[in-house]
Every structure is written in C-alpha cells, then in structure tokens.
C-alpha positions as CSV (number, residue, x, y, z in Angstrom):
1,X,76.7,78.0,78.6
2,X,79.2,78.5,75.8
3,X,78.8,78.1,72.0
4,X,81.5,75.5,71.1
5,X,82.0,76.9,67.7
6,X,84.7,79.2,69.1
7,X,86.0,76.7,71.7
8,X,89.2,76.1,69.8
9,X,89.8,79.8,69.3
10,X,89.6,80.3,73.1
11,X,92.1,77.5,73.7
12,X,94.5,79.0,71.2
13,X,94.0,82.5,72.7
14,X,95.0,81.2,76.1
15,X,98.0,79.2,74.8
16,X,99.4,81.7,72.3
17,X,98.6,85.1,73.7
18,X,98.5,84.5,77.5
19,X,100.6,81.5,78.6
20,X,103.4,82.4,76.2
21,X,103.5,85.8,77.8
22,X,103.8,84.7,81.5
23,X,100.1,84.7,82.4
24,X,100.0,81.8,84.8
25,X,97.2,82.3,87.3
26,X,95.1,79.2,87.0
27,X,91.8,80.9,87.8
28,X,92.4,83.6,85.2
29,X,93.4,81.1,82.5
30,X,90.4,78.9,83.3
31,X,88.0,81.8,83.2
32,X,89.4,83.0,79.8
33,X,89.1,79.4,78.4
34,X,85.4,79.3,79.5
35,X,83.9,82.8,79.0
36,X,82.8,83.3,75.4
37,X,84.4,86.6,74.3
38,X,82.6,86.5,71.0
39,X,79.3,87.2,72.8
40,X,80.6,90.5,74.0
41,X,81.6,92.0,70.7
42,X,79.4,93.3,67.8
43,X,78.2,90.7,65.3
44,X,80.6,91.9,62.5
45,X,83.6,91.4,64.8
46,X,82.8,87.9,66.1
47,X,85.5,86.3,63.9
48,X,88.1,88.6,65.4
49,X,86.9,88.1,69.0
50,X,89.9,86.0,70.0
51,X,92.5,88.0,68.2
52,X,95.3,89.8,70.0
53,X,93.8,93.2,69.8
54,X,91.2,95.6,71.2
55,X,87.9,95.8,69.4
56,X,85.3,98.6,69.3
57,X,82.0,97.9,71.0
58,X,80.2,101.1,70.1
59,X,79.5,104.2,72.2
60,X,83.2,105.3,71.6
61,X,84.3,102.4,73.8
62,X,86.3,99.2,73.2
63,X,86.9,95.8,74.6
64,X,90.6,95.5,75.7
65,X,93.0,93.0,74.1
66,X,92.9,89.6,76.0
67,X,96.4,89.9,77.2
68,X,95.9,93.3,78.9
69,X,92.7,92.0,80.7
70,X,94.5,88.8,81.8
71,X,97.5,90.8,83.1
72,X,95.2,93.1,85.1
73,X,93.3,90.2,86.6
74,X,96.5,88.3,87.4
75,X,98.2,91.3,89.1
76,X,95.1,91.8,91.3
77,X,95.5,88.3,92.8
78,X,91.8,87.7,93.0
79,X,90.4,84.7,95.0
80,X,86.9,83.3,95.6
81,X,86.4,85.4,98.7
82,X,87.1,88.8,97.0
83,X,84.5,91.5,96.6
84,X,85.5,93.5,93.5
85,X,84.6,97.0,92.2
86,X,84.9,97.4,88.5
87,X,85.0,100.8,86.9
88,X,83.9,100.6,83.3
89,X,81.6,97.6,82.5
90,X,81.7,98.1,78.8
91,X,80.2,95.1,77.0
92,X,80.6,93.0,80.2
93,X,83.4,90.7,79.1
94,X,85.8,91.6,81.9
95,X,82.8,91.6,84.3
96,X,82.0,88.0,83.3
97,X,85.6,87.0,83.9
98,X,85.6,88.6,87.3
99,X,82.3,87.0,88.2
100,X,83.7,83.5,87.4
101,X,86.7,84.1,89.7
102,X,85.5,86.1,92.8
103,X,82.7,86.2,95.3
104,X,80.9,89.4,94.2
105,X,81.3,92.0,91.4
106,X,80.0,95.6,91.6
107,X,80.4,97.2,88.2
108,X,79.9,100.9,87.2
109,X,79.3,102.0,83.7
110,X,78.6,105.6,82.4
111,X,76.7,104.6,79.3
112,X,73.2,103.5,80.1
113,X,72.8,101.4,76.9
114,X,75.9,99.4,77.8
115,X,74.5,98.8,81.4
116,X,71.4,97.2,79.8
117,X,73.2,95.1,77.2
118,X,75.9,93.9,79.6
119,X,73.4,93.0,82.2
120,X,71.4,90.9,79.7
121,X,74.5,89.0,78.6
122,X,75.6,88.2,82.1
123,X,72.1,87.0,82.9
124,X,72.1,84.8,79.9
125,X,75.4,83.2,81.0
126,X,73.9,82.5,84.5
127,X,76.4,84.8,86.3
128,X,74.3,86.0,89.3
129,X,77.0,87.3,91.6
130,X,77.2,90.6,89.7
131,X,75.5,94.0,90.2
132,X,75.8,96.6,87.4
133,X,74.6,100.2,87.6
134,X,75.0,103.5,85.8
135,X,77.4,105.7,87.7
136,X,80.4,108.0,87.8
137,X,83.5,105.9,88.2
138,X,85.3,108.7,90.1
139,X,82.7,108.4,92.9
140,X,83.0,104.6,93.2
141,X,80.2,102.7,95.0
142,X,80.5,103.9,98.6
143,X,77.4,102.0,100.0
144,X,79.0,98.7,98.9
145,X,82.5,99.6,100.1
146,X,85.0,98.5,101.3
147,X,86.3,96.4,98.4
148,X,89.1,93.8,98.4
149,X,90.0,94.7,94.8
150,X,89.3,97.5,92.4
151,X,89.9,97.4,88.6
152,X,89.6,100.5,86.5
153,X,89.2,100.2,82.7
154,X,89.5,103.8,81.8
155,X,92.4,106.2,82.1
156,X,92.7,108.9,84.8
157,X,95.4,111.6,85.1
158,X,95.6,110.8,88.8
159,X,94.5,108.1,91.3
160,X,90.9,108.8,92.2
161,X,90.8,109.6,95.9
162,X,87.3,108.2,96.5
163,X,88.4,104.8,95.1
164,X,91.4,104.8,97.5
165,X,89.0,105.4,100.3
166,X,86.8,102.5,99.2
167,X,89.7,100.0,99.0
168,X,90.4,97.9,102.0
169,X,93.7,98.0,103.8
170,X,95.6,95.2,102.2
171,X,93.6,95.6,99.0
172,X,94.8,96.0,95.5
173,X,93.7,98.4,92.7
174,X,94.9,98.4,89.1
175,X,94.3,101.3,86.7
176,X,95.8,103.1,83.7
177,X,97.2,106.5,84.6
178,X,97.9,109.3,82.2
179,X,96.4,111.0,79.2
180,X,98.4,111.0,76.0
181,X,100.9,108.6,77.5
182,X,99.4,106.0,79.8
183,X,101.0,103.5,82.3
184,X,99.2,100.6,83.8
185,X,99.7,100.9,87.6
186,X,99.2,98.5,90.4
187,X,98.3,100.1,93.8
188,X,98.5,98.3,97.1
189,X,97.0,99.9,100.2
190,X,98.6,99.3,103.5
191,X,98.6,100.9,107.0
192,X,101.3,103.3,106.0
193,X,99.6,104.5,102.7
194,X,99.9,103.4,99.1
195,X,102.6,101.3,97.3
196,X,102.6,101.5,93.5
197,X,104.2,99.5,90.7
198,X,104.3,100.5,87.0
199,X,103.5,97.5,84.7
200,X,104.0,99.0,81.3
201,X,102.4,101.3,78.7
202,X,98.8,100.9,77.7
203,X,96.1,102.7,75.8
204,X,92.6,103.1,77.3
205,X,89.7,105.5,76.7
206,X,89.7,108.4,79.1
207,X,87.7,108.2,82.3
208,X,84.9,110.7,82.1
209,X,83.3,112.8,84.8
210,X,79.6,113.6,85.1
C-alpha cells in the first residue's frame, strides 16, 4: 500500500511534530504513520511532504500542516463506528486518514478536478469506505445525515446552520471560524444546544458558496 521510500520521514513526522506536541490518540498516530502523505502533494513538493508546513495542491488550495490535521482528528474523538462528514476533500489526504480510522466518510469538494484526483488516489490505496462528490459545503450532505462527526477544512465567518442540523446529538464538529483572523473551534451538540471550545489560531482558505 505504501512506498517505503518515505517510511522514515513518516515516523519522524509523528515523533517530532505530533507526539512532541501532545498528539496522543493511538488511532490518529497510527493512521499518520501509515498514510503516504507524499502521494497527496504535487510531484515537485514530494520531498517536503512530511515537513511541518502546509503545501499548495493547486486550484488555490493547500494541504494543511500535519499537526493541524492531527489536532483536528484528535479533538473529534473518532472511533470505528463513526460516520463522518468532511467538508473540503482537497487532495484527499485527510480523507484517507479519516477512512483508516472510522466506519464511513462522506466528503464534499467544490473543485471537480480535485474530486476526480482524490477519488483515484483513495481507490489506489484500497480505501473503499469513502464517498466523495462535488458539492457546496454549506449545504452538507442531508441525504446521508445524521453524522457522528463533521470536520470542515475551510473557514467560515459563522457556524453553518445546515451542518449543525446534520450533526447527531452528542456529535462533534470542528471547523475554522473567521476571515482575516481565524480560530479553530470544536462544537459539541447536546440536547440543550451547542457547546464550543476555541483551540487556537489557524489559517485556512475561505469556504466558498455556490
């Protein structure tokens, strides 16, 4: 499944960038040791694939830095029974991590070319518990709802109401909020409403409407 040329780089990434910064969820760490990040970046960036930084993937989008992805996954507390909605497939790296941790992944991407390329990569890796389609992230995927977890990889000025509706009671959603100044926010939906926790400043591309 994985080209071992970069195996040592993956191990160092986990040790130096994640474990040293309090990423401790065994499932998240195991997924990030296994999933070949270099397959999800352009050819000329492969040697930087395991660096502690975001990288451009074309179409005015980027693949987030490993630590930010790991933090988001850890805060969601995903298990093998979870059905997850992902907003922003991008190159498919985070999608692959999710697929290796949870039961089902439903991923929406606004750029049709990225839908095609990400789907191909996931098929090549044998990850068959993923469904990707073109779609507006603000609308979610109502026919597949409700979801146990929702992860949003693009910034919104406010929490999208439709995504809240599609989240199960007891479910968790994580997303960057803001425009010029963004904050990563964890949302927990309960019978009384929503609880939120700010997790620190981040920088994501803006979530677009169509």
